[in-house]
Biopython code that builds the backbone (N, CA, C, O; Angstrom):
import numpy as np
from Bio.PDB.StructureBuilder import StructureBuilder

atoms = [
    (1, "UNK", "N", (71.255, 109.296, 191.273)),
    (1, "UNK", "CA", (72.305, 108.881, 192.131)),
    (1, "UNK", "C", (73.286, 109.985, 192.170)),
    (1, "UNK", "O", (73.641, 110.508, 191.114)),
    (2, "UNK", "N", (73.754, 110.382, 193.317)),
    (2, "UNK", "CA", (74.738, 111.315, 193.522)),
    (2, "UNK", "C", (75.961, 110.721, 194.232)),
    (2, "UNK", "O", (75.821, 109.934, 195.169)),
    (3, "UNK", "N", (77.132, 111.097, 193.787)),
    (3, "UNK", "CA", (78.292, 110.464, 194.330)),
    (3, "UNK", "C", (79.384, 111.517, 194.667)),
    (3, "UNK", "O", (79.615, 112.422, 193.865)),
    (4, "UNK", "N", (80.037, 111.418, 195.805)),
    (4, "UNK", "CA", (81.073, 112.239, 196.205)),
    (4, "UNK", "C", (82.408, 111.472, 196.077)),
    (4, "UNK", "O", (82.523, 110.424, 196.713)),
    (5, "UNK", "N", (83.423, 111.909, 195.308)),
    (5, "UNK", "CA", (84.689, 111.326, 195.251)),
    (5, "UNK", "C", (85.809, 112.302, 195.242)),
    (5, "UNK", "O", (85.618, 113.417, 194.758)),
    (6, "UNK", "N", (86.991, 111.966, 195.751)),
    (6, "UNK", "CA", (88.039, 112.920, 195.720)),
    (6, "UNK", "C", (88.964, 112.710, 194.528)),
    (6, "UNK", "O", (89.114, 111.602, 194.014)),
    (7, "UNK", "N", (89.563, 113.786, 194.117)),
    (7, "UNK", "CA", (90.470, 113.563, 193.050)),
    (7, "UNK", "C", (91.739, 112.754, 193.467)),
    (7, "UNK", "O", (92.310, 112.012, 192.667)),
    (8, "UNK", "N", (92.160, 112.931, 194.771)),
    (8, "UNK", "CA", (93.238, 112.117, 195.363)),
    (8, "UNK", "C", (92.950, 110.629, 195.315)),
    (8, "UNK", "O", (93.852, 109.817, 195.109)),
    (9, "UNK", "N", (91.571, 110.246, 195.525)),
    (9, "UNK", "CA", (91.268, 108.926, 195.449)),
    (9, "UNK", "C", (91.374, 108.314, 193.995)),
    (9, "UNK", "O", (91.785, 107.175, 193.772)),
    (10, "UNK", "N", (90.978, 109.154, 193.096)),
    (10, "UNK", "CA", (91.107, 108.828, 191.666)),
    (10, "UNK", "C", (92.486, 108.636, 191.301)),
    (10, "UNK", "O", (92.819, 107.717, 190.552)),
    (11, "UNK", "N", (93.383, 109.536, 191.841)),
    (11, "UNK", "CA", (94.910, 109.454, 191.418)),
    (11, "UNK", "C", (95.505, 108.224, 192.142)),
    (11, "UNK", "O", (96.442, 107.598, 191.647)),
    (12, "UNK", "N", (94.959, 107.902, 193.287)),
    (12, "UNK", "CA", (95.523, 106.573, 193.879)),
    (12, "UNK", "C", (94.795, 105.322, 193.447)),
    (12, "UNK", "O", (95.227, 104.220, 193.783)),
    (13, "UNK", "N", (93.798, 105.443, 192.777)),
    (13, "UNK", "CA", (92.999, 104.300, 192.174)),
    (13, "UNK", "C", (92.163, 103.635, 193.202)),
    (13, "UNK", "O", (91.860, 102.446, 193.108)),
    (14, "UNK", "N", (91.784, 104.406, 194.199)),
    (14, "UNK", "CA", (91.006, 103.891, 195.296)),
    (14, "UNK", "C", (89.580, 104.637, 195.328)),
    (14, "UNK", "O", (89.027, 104.870, 196.403)),
    (15, "UNK", "N", (89.056, 104.974, 194.179)),
    (15, "UNK", "CA", (87.786, 105.720, 194.149)),
    (15, "UNK", "C", (86.672, 104.973, 194.850)),
    (15, "UNK", "O", (85.900, 105.589, 195.584)),
    (16, "UNK", "N", (86.560, 103.701, 194.658)),
    (16, "UNK", "CA", (85.522, 102.934, 195.176)),
    (16, "UNK", "C", (85.507, 103.051, 196.819)),
    (16, "UNK", "O", (84.483, 103.234, 197.477)),
    (17, "UNK", "N", (86.723, 102.925, 197.313)),
    (17, "UNK", "CA", (86.738, 102.987, 198.740)),
    (17, "UNK", "C", (86.542, 104.316, 199.329)),
    (17, "UNK", "O", (86.263, 104.449, 200.521)),
    (18, "UNK", "N", (86.697, 105.416, 198.428)),
    (18, "UNK", "CA", (86.655, 106.685, 198.952)),
    (18, "UNK", "C", (85.172, 107.340, 198.653)),
    (18, "UNK", "O", (84.891, 108.420, 199.171)),
    (19, "UNK", "N", (84.329, 106.724, 197.890)),
    (19, "UNK", "CA", (83.105, 107.356, 197.484)),
    (19, "UNK", "C", (81.998, 107.161, 198.415)),
    (19, "UNK", "O", (81.856, 106.084, 198.994)),
    (20, "UNK", "N", (81.257, 108.083, 198.580)),
    (20, "UNK", "CA", (80.097, 108.066, 199.465)),
    (20, "UNK", "C", (78.939, 108.442, 198.575)),
    (20, "UNK", "O", (78.853, 109.573, 198.098)),
    (21, "UNK", "N", (77.929, 107.369, 198.320)),
    (21, "UNK", "CA", (76.933, 107.521, 197.354)),
    (21, "UNK", "C", (75.589, 107.622, 198.153)),
    (21, "UNK", "O", (75.396, 107.028, 199.214)),
    (22, "UNK", "N", (74.663, 108.452, 197.521)),
    (22, "UNK", "CA", (73.369, 108.647, 198.106)),
    (22, "UNK", "C", (72.368, 108.684, 196.780)),
    (22, "UNK", "O", (72.708, 109.209, 195.720)),
    (23, "UNK", "N", (71.250, 108.131, 196.973)),
    (23, "UNK", "CA", (70.284, 108.113, 195.982)),
    (23, "UNK", "C", (69.240, 109.321, 196.263)),
    (23, "UNK", "O", (68.825, 109.570, 197.395)),
    (24, "UNK", "N", (68.882, 110.009, 195.158)),
    (24, "UNK", "CA", (67.962, 111.060, 195.317)),
    (24, "UNK", "C", (66.760, 110.670, 194.473)),
    (24, "UNK", "O", (66.862, 110.030, 193.426)),
    (25, "UNK", "N", (65.509, 111.134, 195.041)),
    (25, "UNK", "CA", (64.366, 110.806, 194.132)),
    (25, "UNK", "C", (64.297, 111.798, 192.982)),
    (25, "UNK", "O", (64.777, 112.926, 193.104)),
    (26, "UNK", "N", (63.728, 111.403, 191.910)),
    (26, "UNK", "CA", (63.433, 112.357, 190.768)),
    (26, "UNK", "C", (62.791, 113.566, 191.083)),
    (26, "UNK", "O", (63.040, 114.575, 190.424)),
    (27, "UNK", "N", (61.912, 113.580, 192.112)),
    (27, "UNK", "CA", (61.249, 114.791, 192.451)),
    (27, "UNK", "C", (62.183, 115.851, 193.026)),
    (27, "UNK", "O", (61.899, 117.045, 192.944)),
    (28, "UNK", "N", (63.330, 115.398, 193.624)),
    (28, "UNK", "CA", (64.202, 116.404, 194.238)),
    (28, "UNK", "C", (64.918, 117.265, 193.298)),
    (28, "UNK", "O", (65.532, 118.261, 193.680)),
    (29, "UNK", "N", (64.847, 116.881, 192.014)),
    (29, "UNK", "CA", (65.486, 117.744, 190.995)),
    (29, "UNK", "C", (64.701, 118.885, 190.415)),
    (29, "UNK", "O", (65.240, 119.720, 189.688)),
    (30, "UNK", "N", (63.491, 118.921, 190.718)),
    (30, "UNK", "CA", (62.575, 120.016, 190.144)),
    (30, "UNK", "C", (62.352, 119.822, 188.730)),
    (30, "UNK", "O", (62.463, 118.725, 188.182)),
    (31, "UNK", "N", (62.004, 121.009, 188.083)),
    (31, "UNK", "CA", (61.685, 120.988, 186.692)),
    (31, "UNK", "C", (62.922, 120.695, 185.866)),
    (31, "UNK", "O", (64.055, 120.806, 186.332)),
    (32, "UNK", "N", (62.666, 120.319, 184.626)),
    (32, "UNK", "CA", (63.847, 119.989, 183.684)),
    (32, "UNK", "C", (64.229, 118.572, 183.668)),
    (32, "UNK", "O", (63.672, 117.776, 184.424)),
    (33, "UNK", "N", (65.153, 118.209, 182.844)),
    (33, "UNK", "CA", (65.595, 116.729, 182.757)),
    (33, "UNK", "C", (66.242, 116.312, 184.003)),
    (33, "UNK", "O", (67.049, 117.005, 184.622)),
    (34, "UNK", "N", (65.858, 115.181, 184.326)),
    (34, "UNK", "CA", (66.453, 114.499, 185.563)),
    (34, "UNK", "C", (67.827, 113.960, 185.108)),
    (34, "UNK", "O", (67.956, 113.257, 184.105)),
    (35, "UNK", "N", (68.907, 114.359, 185.963)),
    (35, "UNK", "CA", (70.264, 113.740, 185.557)),
    (35, "UNK", "C", (70.269, 112.283, 185.663)),
    (35, "UNK", "O", (69.530, 111.689, 186.448)),
    (36, "UNK", "N", (71.136, 111.671, 184.843)),
    (36, "UNK", "CA", (71.392, 110.338, 184.916)),
    (36, "UNK", "C", (72.095, 110.058, 186.281)),
    (36, "UNK", "O", (71.721, 109.137, 187.007)),
    (37, "UNK", "N", (73.166, 110.918, 186.614)),
    (37, "UNK", "CA", (73.766, 110.793, 187.851)),
    (37, "UNK", "C", (74.547, 112.053, 188.133)),
    (37, "UNK", "O", (74.759, 112.837, 187.209)),
    (38, "UNK", "N", (75.000, 112.303, 189.386)),
    (38, "UNK", "CA", (75.725, 113.596, 189.783)),
    (38, "UNK", "C", (76.905, 113.048, 190.527)),
    (38, "UNK", "O", (76.861, 112.022, 191.206)),
    (39, "UNK", "N", (78.029, 113.848, 190.343)),
    (39, "UNK", "CA", (79.280, 113.692, 191.138)),
    (39, "UNK", "C", (79.709, 114.922, 191.659)),
    (39, "UNK", "O", (79.688, 115.929, 190.952)),
    (40, "UNK", "N", (80.144, 114.947, 192.967)),
    (40, "UNK", "CA", (80.816, 116.029, 193.457)),
    (40, "UNK", "C", (82.258, 115.542, 193.647)),
    (40, "UNK", "O", (82.617, 114.712, 194.481)),
    (41, "UNK", "N", (83.061, 116.198, 192.723)),
    (41, "UNK", "CA", (84.533, 115.799, 192.759)),
    (41, "UNK", "C", (85.341, 116.813, 193.717)),
    (41, "UNK", "O", (85.433, 118.018, 193.480)),
    (42, "UNK", "N", (85.856, 116.235, 194.715)),
    (42, "UNK", "CA", (86.748, 116.998, 195.714)),
    (42, "UNK", "C", (88.051, 117.149, 194.933)),
    (42, "UNK", "O", (88.767, 116.167, 194.738)),
    (43, "UNK", "N", (88.358, 118.319, 194.499)),
    (43, "UNK", "CA", (89.641, 118.707, 193.797)),
    (43, "UNK", "C", (90.750, 118.780, 194.841)),
    (43, "UNK", "O", (91.906, 118.502, 194.522)),
    (44, "UNK", "N", (90.451, 119.119, 195.990)),
    (44, "UNK", "CA", (91.498, 119.375, 197.004)),
    (44, "UNK", "C", (91.493, 120.809, 197.512)),
    (44, "UNK", "O", (90.818, 121.613, 196.869)),
    (45, "UNK", "N", (92.122, 121.214, 198.527)),
    (45, "UNK", "CA", (92.230, 122.608, 198.982)),
    (45, "UNK", "C", (90.740, 123.197, 199.111)),
    (45, "UNK", "O", (90.535, 124.369, 198.795)),
    (46, "UNK", "N", (89.812, 122.461, 199.530)),
    (46, "UNK", "CA", (88.390, 122.928, 199.669)),
    (46, "UNK", "C", (87.596, 123.117, 198.418)),
    (46, "UNK", "O", (86.472, 123.616, 198.474)),
    (47, "UNK", "N", (88.094, 122.768, 197.379)),
    (47, "UNK", "CA", (87.491, 123.040, 195.996)),
    (47, "UNK", "C", (86.632, 121.707, 195.696)),
    (47, "UNK", "O", (87.103, 120.577, 195.823)),
    (48, "UNK", "N", (85.367, 121.970, 195.300)),
    (48, "UNK", "CA", (84.418, 120.898, 194.796)),
    (48, "UNK", "C", (84.013, 121.231, 193.473)),
    (48, "UNK", "O", (83.605, 122.362, 193.211)),
    (49, "UNK", "N", (84.103, 120.245, 192.541)),
    (49, "UNK", "CA", (83.613, 120.373, 191.202)),
    (49, "UNK", "C", (82.430, 119.495, 191.010)),
    (49, "UNK", "O", (82.504, 118.268, 190.965)),
    (50, "UNK", "N", (81.185, 120.279, 190.885)),
    (50, "UNK", "CA", (79.984, 119.500, 190.675)),
    (50, "UNK", "C", (79.939, 119.017, 189.161)),
    (50, "UNK", "O", (80.268, 119.734, 188.216)),
    (51, "UNK", "N", (79.509, 117.762, 189.060)),
    (51, "UNK", "CA", (79.439, 117.264, 187.667)),
    (51, "UNK", "C", (78.070, 116.530, 187.521)),
    (51, "UNK", "O", (77.761, 115.570, 188.228)),
    (52, "UNK", "N", (77.291, 117.046, 186.567)),
    (52, "UNK", "CA", (75.967, 116.548, 186.266)),
    (52, "UNK", "C", (75.985, 115.833, 185.024)),
    (52, "UNK", "O", (76.456, 116.367, 184.019)),
    (53, "UNK", "N", (75.500, 114.638, 185.002)),
    (53, "UNK", "CA", (75.571, 113.860, 183.766)),
    (53, "UNK", "C", (74.149, 113.446, 183.395)),
    (53, "UNK", "O", (73.438, 112.828, 184.187)),
    (54, "UNK", "N", (73.766, 113.791, 182.213)),
    (54, "UNK", "CA", (72.448, 113.402, 181.621)),
    (54, "UNK", "C", (72.670, 112.318, 180.587)),
    (54, "UNK", "O", (73.790, 112.091, 180.129)),
    (55, "UNK", "N", (71.611, 111.669, 180.234)),
    (55, "UNK", "CA", (71.595, 110.706, 179.126)),
    (55, "UNK", "C", (72.222, 111.368, 177.957)),
    (55, "UNK", "O", (71.868, 112.519, 177.699)),
    (56, "UNK", "N", (73.053, 110.820, 177.267)),
    (56, "UNK", "CA", (73.711, 111.448, 176.074)),
    (56, "UNK", "C", (74.851, 112.400, 176.329)),
    (56, "UNK", "O", (75.453, 112.873, 175.365)),
    (57, "UNK", "N", (75.198, 112.720, 177.606)),
    (57, "UNK", "CA", (76.294, 113.502, 177.922)),
    (57, "UNK", "C", (77.632, 112.897, 177.371)),
    (57, "UNK", "O", (77.854, 111.697, 177.533)),
    (58, "UNK", "N", (78.477, 113.661, 176.761)),
    (58, "UNK", "CA", (79.708, 113.159, 176.234)),
    (58, "UNK", "C", (80.589, 113.134, 177.417)),
    (58, "UNK", "O", (80.952, 114.235, 177.831)),
    (59, "UNK", "N", (80.998, 112.082, 178.034)),
    (59, "UNK", "CA", (81.788, 112.010, 179.267)),
    (59, "UNK", "C", (83.223, 112.584, 179.123)),
    (59, "UNK", "O", (83.761, 113.145, 180.078)),
    (60, "UNK", "N", (83.868, 112.433, 177.862)),
    (60, "UNK", "CA", (85.177, 112.988, 177.700)),
    (60, "UNK", "C", (85.076, 114.430, 177.693)),
    (60, "UNK", "O", (85.943, 115.074, 178.283)),
    (61, "UNK", "N", (84.083, 115.046, 177.071)),
    (61, "UNK", "CA", (83.879, 116.432, 177.083)),
    (61, "UNK", "C", (83.680, 116.945, 178.343)),
    (61, "UNK", "O", (84.224, 118.000, 178.672)),
    (62, "UNK", "N", (82.845, 116.222, 179.218)),
    (62, "UNK", "CA", (82.575, 116.701, 180.723)),
    (62, "UNK", "C", (83.918, 116.695, 181.439)),
    (62, "UNK", "O", (84.282, 117.637, 182.143)),
    (63, "UNK", "N", (84.630, 115.615, 181.238)),
    (63, "UNK", "CA", (85.911, 115.585, 182.084)),
    (63, "UNK", "C", (86.909, 116.667, 181.666)),
    (63, "UNK", "O", (87.663, 117.204, 182.478)),
    (64, "UNK", "N", (86.879, 116.965, 180.348)),
    (64, "UNK", "CA", (87.814, 118.039, 179.782)),
    (64, "UNK", "C", (87.387, 119.380, 180.343)),
    (64, "UNK", "O", (88.225, 120.200, 180.719)),
    (65, "UNK", "N", (86.036, 119.611, 180.401)),
    (65, "UNK", "CA", (85.495, 120.819, 181.000)),
    (65, "UNK", "C", (85.911, 120.994, 182.410)),
    (65, "UNK", "O", (86.386, 122.061, 182.799)),
    (66, "UNK", "N", (85.742, 119.968, 183.185)),
    (66, "UNK", "CA", (86.112, 120.060, 184.632)),
    (66, "UNK", "C", (87.661, 120.233, 184.747)),
    (66, "UNK", "O", (88.101, 121.061, 185.545)),
    (67, "UNK", "N", (88.440, 119.537, 184.036)),
    (67, "UNK", "CA", (89.806, 119.723, 184.077)),
    (67, "UNK", "C", (90.333, 121.090, 183.626)),
    (67, "UNK", "O", (91.264, 121.637, 184.218)),
    (68, "UNK", "N", (89.758, 121.595, 182.632)),
    (68, "UNK", "CA", (90.059, 122.997, 182.200)),
    (68, "UNK", "C", (89.633, 124.072, 183.142)),
    (68, "UNK", "O", (90.301, 125.099, 183.264)),
    (69, "UNK", "N", (88.446, 123.842, 183.864)),
    (69, "UNK", "CA", (87.966, 124.887, 184.736)),
    (69, "UNK", "C", (88.896, 124.884, 186.073)),
    (69, "UNK", "O", (89.003, 125.888, 186.776)),
    (70, "UNK", "N", (89.477, 123.806, 186.318)),
    (70, "UNK", "CA", (90.230, 123.606, 187.655)),
    (70, "UNK", "C", (91.742, 123.489, 187.419)),
    (70, "UNK", "O", (92.510, 123.225, 188.343)),
    (71, "UNK", "N", (92.149, 123.694, 186.153)),
    (71, "UNK", "CA", (93.576, 123.653, 185.789)),
    (71, "UNK", "C", (94.163, 122.346, 186.171)),
    (71, "UNK", "O", (95.186, 122.298, 186.855)),
    (72, "UNK", "N", (93.567, 121.315, 185.763)),
    (72, "UNK", "CA", (94.083, 119.910, 185.994)),
    (72, "UNK", "C", (94.818, 119.503, 184.726)),
    (72, "UNK", "O", (94.607, 120.021, 183.630)),
    (73, "UNK", "N", (95.678, 118.554, 184.955)),
    (73, "UNK", "CA", (96.516, 117.980, 183.841)),
    (73, "UNK", "C", (95.697, 116.998, 183.075)),
    (73, "UNK", "O", (94.542, 116.724, 183.399)),
    (74, "UNK", "N", (96.368, 116.427, 181.963)),
    (74, "UNK", "CA", (95.759, 115.400, 181.112)),
    (74, "UNK", "C", (95.512, 114.160, 181.857)),
    (74, "UNK", "O", (94.467, 113.544, 181.646)),
    (75, "UNK", "N", (96.393, 113.724, 182.728)),
    (75, "UNK", "CA", (96.309, 112.479, 183.449)),
    (75, "UNK", "C", (94.982, 112.557, 184.353)),
    (75, "UNK", "O", (94.250, 111.573, 184.454)),
    (76, "UNK", "N", (94.721, 113.699, 184.966)),
    (76, "UNK", "CA", (93.636, 113.869, 185.875)),
    (76, "UNK", "C", (92.271, 113.849, 184.996)),
    (76, "UNK", "O", (91.244, 113.281, 185.364)),
    (77, "UNK", "N", (92.418, 114.539, 183.813)),
    (77, "UNK", "CA", (91.274, 114.477, 182.857)),
    (77, "UNK", "C", (90.879, 113.071, 182.516)),
    (77, "UNK", "O", (89.694, 112.740, 182.477)),
    (78, "UNK", "N", (91.873, 112.233, 182.265)),
    (78, "UNK", "CA", (91.535, 110.866, 181.756)),
    (78, "UNK", "C", (90.993, 110.095, 182.932)),
    (78, "UNK", "O", (90.076, 109.300, 182.726)),
    (79, "UNK", "N", (91.499, 110.264, 184.205)),
    (79, "UNK", "CA", (91.000, 109.602, 185.390)),
    (79, "UNK", "C", (89.531, 109.985, 185.691)),
    (79, "UNK", "O", (88.737, 109.131, 186.084)),
    (80, "UNK", "N", (89.195, 111.202, 185.515)),
    (80, "UNK", "CA", (87.888, 111.759, 185.655)),
    (80, "UNK", "C", (87.050, 111.036, 184.587)),
    (80, "UNK", "O", (86.038, 110.442, 184.962)),
    (81, "UNK", "N", (87.370, 111.037, 183.357)),
    (81, "UNK", "CA", (86.562, 110.430, 182.273)),
    (81, "UNK", "C", (86.425, 109.001, 182.531)),
    (81, "UNK", "O", (85.341, 108.493, 182.241)),
    (82, "UNK", "N", (87.379, 108.242, 183.046)),
    (82, "UNK", "CA", (87.285, 106.865, 183.298)),
    (82, "UNK", "C", (86.303, 106.615, 184.497)),
    (82, "UNK", "O", (85.556, 105.638, 184.551)),
    (83, "UNK", "N", (86.370, 107.478, 185.335)),
    (83, "UNK", "CA", (85.434, 107.332, 186.630)),
    (83, "UNK", "C", (84.061, 107.631, 186.187)),
    (83, "UNK", "O", (83.164, 106.910, 186.624)),
    (84, "UNK", "N", (83.756, 108.647, 185.337)),
    (84, "UNK", "CA", (82.411, 108.870, 184.866)),
    (84, "UNK", "C", (81.896, 107.735, 184.005)),
    (84, "UNK", "O", (80.702, 107.441, 184.074)),
    (85, "UNK", "N", (82.712, 107.081, 183.203)),
    (85, "UNK", "CA", (82.426, 105.872, 182.454)),
    (85, "UNK", "C", (81.878, 104.749, 183.412)),
    (85, "UNK", "O", (80.825, 104.133, 183.250)),
    (86, "UNK", "N", (82.778, 104.592, 184.439)),
    (86, "UNK", "CA", (82.313, 103.513, 185.392)),
    (86, "UNK", "C", (81.003, 103.806, 186.039)),
    (86, "UNK", "O", (80.149, 102.930, 186.179)),
    (87, "UNK", "N", (80.834, 105.090, 186.450)),
    (87, "UNK", "CA", (79.622, 105.526, 187.161)),
    (87, "UNK", "C", (78.394, 105.287, 186.201)),
    (87, "UNK", "O", (77.332, 104.831, 186.624)),
    (88, "UNK", "N", (78.604, 105.621, 184.889)),
    (88, "UNK", "CA", (77.423, 105.412, 183.945)),
    (88, "UNK", "C", (77.139, 103.952, 183.785)),
    (88, "UNK", "O", (75.961, 103.602, 183.712)),
    (89, "UNK", "N", (78.094, 103.066, 183.722)),
    (89, "UNK", "CA", (77.964, 101.714, 183.640)),
    (89, "UNK", "C", (77.132, 101.141, 184.844)),
    (89, "UNK", "O", (76.221, 100.330, 184.678)),
    (90, "UNK", "N", (77.519, 101.629, 186.077)),
    (90, "UNK", "CA", (76.888, 101.151, 187.304)),
    (90, "UNK", "C", (75.381, 101.653, 187.276)),
    (90, "UNK", "O", (74.488, 100.899, 187.664)),
    (91, "UNK", "N", (75.108, 102.931, 186.815)),
    (91, "UNK", "CA", (73.727, 103.475, 186.746)),
    (91, "UNK", "C", (72.977, 102.633, 185.821)),
    (91, "UNK", "O", (71.916, 102.104, 186.153)),
    (92, "UNK", "N", (73.500, 102.500, 184.677)),
    (92, "UNK", "CA", (72.748, 101.656, 183.623)),
    (92, "UNK", "C", (72.445, 100.162, 184.086)),
    (92, "UNK", "O", (71.363, 99.633, 183.831)),
    (93, "UNK", "N", (73.434, 99.529, 184.763)),
    (93, "UNK", "CA", (73.230, 98.198, 185.222)),
    (93, "UNK", "C", (72.168, 98.235, 186.405)),
    (93, "UNK", "O", (71.401, 97.284, 186.560)),
    (94, "UNK", "N", (72.138, 99.221, 187.141)),
    (94, "UNK", "CA", (71.189, 99.288, 188.274)),
    (94, "UNK", "C", (69.812, 99.429, 187.651)),
    (94, "UNK", "O", (68.848, 98.762, 188.029)),
    (95, "UNK", "N", (69.766, 100.306, 186.705)),
    (95, "UNK", "CA", (68.400, 100.565, 186.146)),
    (95, "UNK", "C", (67.934, 99.310, 185.400)),
    (95, "UNK", "O", (66.722, 99.094, 185.414)),
    (96, "UNK", "N", (68.717, 98.473, 184.764)),
    (96, "UNK", "CA", (68.387, 97.285, 184.032)),
    (96, "UNK", "C", (67.868, 96.185, 184.996)),
    (96, "UNK", "O", (66.993, 95.371, 184.701)),
    (97, "UNK", "N", (68.542, 96.265, 186.231)),
    (97, "UNK", "CA", (68.166, 95.245, 187.234)),
    (97, "UNK", "C", (66.964, 95.662, 188.049)),
    (97, "UNK", "O", (66.455, 94.859, 188.831)),
    (98, "UNK", "N", (66.487, 96.888, 187.898)),
    (98, "UNK", "CA", (65.471, 97.400, 188.853)),
    (98, "UNK", "C", (64.163, 96.628, 188.632)),
    (98, "UNK", "O", (63.711, 96.466, 187.498)),
    (99, "UNK", "N", (63.538, 96.135, 189.776)),
    (99, "UNK", "CA", (62.229, 95.495, 189.692)),
    (99, "UNK", "C", (61.152, 96.404, 188.931)),
    (99, "UNK", "O", (61.125, 97.630, 189.040)),
    (100, "UNK", "N", (60.354, 95.726, 188.223)),
    (100, "UNK", "CA", (59.218, 96.442, 187.497)),
    (100, "UNK", "C", (59.711, 97.069, 186.146)),
    (100, "UNK", "O", (58.957, 97.744, 185.445)),
    (101, "UNK", "N", (60.963, 96.820, 185.834)),
    (101, "UNK", "CA", (61.442, 97.383, 184.582)),
    (101, "UNK", "C", (60.697, 96.837, 183.462)),
    (101, "UNK", "O", (60.487, 95.626, 183.408)),
    (102, "UNK", "N", (60.239, 97.710, 182.474)),
    (102, "UNK", "CA", (59.567, 97.157, 181.374)),
    (102, "UNK", "C", (60.493, 97.228, 180.148)),
    (102, "UNK", "O", (61.010, 98.288, 179.796)),
    (103, "UNK", "N", (60.682, 96.064, 179.511)),
    (103, "UNK", "CA", (61.548, 95.904, 178.375)),
    (103, "UNK", "C", (60.725, 96.167, 177.145)),
    (103, "UNK", "O", (59.797, 95.411, 176.859)),
    (104, "UNK", "N", (61.042, 97.254, 176.377)),
    (104, "UNK", "CA", (60.375, 97.622, 175.210)),
    (104, "UNK", "C", (60.360, 96.637, 174.112)),
    (104, "UNK", "O", (59.425, 96.592, 173.312)),
    (105, "UNK", "N", (61.407, 95.826, 174.057)),
    (105, "UNK", "CA", (61.542, 94.630, 173.148)),
    (105, "UNK", "C", (60.765, 93.544, 173.295)),
    (105, "UNK", "O", (60.773, 92.673, 172.426)),
    (106, "UNK", "N", (59.954, 93.439, 174.457)),
    (106, "UNK", "CA", (59.092, 92.330, 174.831)),
    (106, "UNK", "C", (57.897, 92.443, 173.999)),
    (106, "UNK", "O", (56.988, 91.621, 174.109)),
]
sb = StructureBuilder()
sb.init_structure("model")
sb.init_model(0)
sb.init_chain("A")
sb.init_seg("    ")
for serial, (resi, resn, name, xyz) in enumerate(atoms, 1):
    if name == "N":
        sb.init_residue(resn, " ", resi, " ")
    sb.init_atom(name, np.array(xyz, "f"), 0.0, 1.0, " ", f" {name:<3s}", serial, name[0])
structure = sb.get_structure()
């Protein structure tokens, strides 16, 4: 799953209204581990911060890296981390509800 969201939407608390999501097939990622999800964060002024999250990615560290690279403040870093947590929860919930899912505990 790939999502585009603007930092302004996160600041205003309207990320869901502003996001445009598209699902990609695993084949489109080529060799290497398949990301759990990807986000293109519109920082503003034409700047886009791509964020690729794999299973096990520390979301707070990912948010800190983006904030540091784009000279964003602590409040923005926390918003980004919270958004990434919501995205991970959505992805995990979608995967759990997917038809044909095999539960290893069964």
